[in-house]
C-alpha positions in Angstrom: 12.8 -4.2 8.7 11.9 -6.9 11.2 10.3 -6.0 14.5 9.3 -9.0 17.1 9.3 -11.5 14.0 7.0 -9.0 12.1 8.3 -7.9 8.7 7.8 -4.5 7.3 8.6 -3.9 3.5 9.6 -0.3 3.4 9.7 2.0 6.5 10.8 5.6 6.1 10.5 8.9 7.9 9.2 12.1 6.2 8.6 15.4 8.2 8.5 13.4 11.5 6.1 10.9 10.3 6.7 7.2 10.0 5.7 6.1 6.6 5.0 2.3 6.4 4.7 1.1 2.7 3.6 -2.3 1.8 4.8 -3.7 -1.5 2.5 -6.1 -3.4 3.6 -8.1 -6.6 0.4 -9.9 -7.5 1.5 -11.3 -10.9 -1.4 -12.3 -13.1 -1.3 -13.4 -16.9 -2.5 -10.2 -18.3 -3.7 -12.2 -21.5 -6.2 -13.8 -19.3 -7.8 -10.6 -18.2 -6.9 -7.8 -20.9 -9.3 -9.1 -23.5 -12.2 -9.7 -21.0 -13.3 -6.5 -19.3 -15.6 -8.6 -16.7 -12.7 -10.7 -15.9 -10.5 -7.6 -15.3 -13.1 -6.0 -13.1 -13.5 -9.1 -11.0 -9.8 -9.4 -10.5 -9.4 -5.7 -9.9 -12.0 -5.8 -7.2 -10.7 -8.8 -5.4 -7.1 -7.1 -5.5 -8.4 -3.8 -4.1 -10.3 -5.5 -1.3 -7.2 -7.7 -0.5 -5.1 -4.5 -0.6 -7.4 -2.6 1.7 -7.5 -5.5 4.1 -3.5 -5.3 4.2 -3.7 -1.6 5.2 -5.9 -2.5 8.1 -3.5 -5.3 9.2 -0.6 -2.6 9.0 -2.8 -0.3 11.1 -3.3 -3.1 13.7 0.5 -3.5 14.1 1.6 0.1 13.8 2.4 0.2 17.6 5.6 -2.0 16.7 6.7 0.9 14.6 6.0 3.5 17.1 7.8 1.4 19.9 11.0 0.8 17.8 11.3 4.3 16.1 9.9 6.4 19.3 7.7 8.5 17.1 3.9 8.6 17.3 2.4 9.6 13.8 2.3 6.5 11.4 0.8 6.5 8.0 0.4 3.5 5.9 0.6 3.1 2.1 0.6 0.4 -0.6 2.4 0.0 -3.7 0.9 -2.6 -6.3 3.0 -3.8 -9.3 -0.4 -4.9 -10.8 -2.2 -1.8 -12.2 -5.3 -1.8 -10.2 -8.0 0.9 -10.6 -9.1 2.4 -7.2 -10.1 5.6 -5.7 -8.2 4.7 -2.4 -5.3 7.3 -2.2 -3.3 5.0 -0.1 -3.0 2.4 -3.0 -0.2 3.5 -5.5 0.4 1.7 -8.8 4.0 1.2 -9.3 3.9 2.5 -12.9 2.9 5.8 -11.0 5.4 5.7 -8.3 6.6 9.1 -9.3 3.4 10.5 -7.8 4.1 8.8 -4.4 5.0 12.0 -2.6 2.0 13.8 -4.0 -0.4 11.1 -2.9 1.3 10.9 0.6 0.7 14.6 0.7 -3.2 14.1 -0.3 -3.5 11.5 2.4 -2.1 13.8 5.2 -4.5 16.6 3.9 -7.4 14.4 4.1 
């Protein structure tokens, strides 16, 4: 979806709430990091920080979604193709996409 030249990856409505989902496809040659735990940890930390910044960016432009869709509540999530390890419930690894609704419910409950 595009609003005022701003692109949103996936926007959906669920129970009267706008869900804005960013999709990230950070490709890395896994052979470079899977045999080196320290390299994986560094790459993971860098990705998680970048993803959290992306979520902040989405929050800062949520007024565009509110204006276009005429609804007030907006929630932001991010789906990562790369298998990151994080405690952030808003970051969902693609291999666990089946848990998306459960994670979204947990975000609302928090």
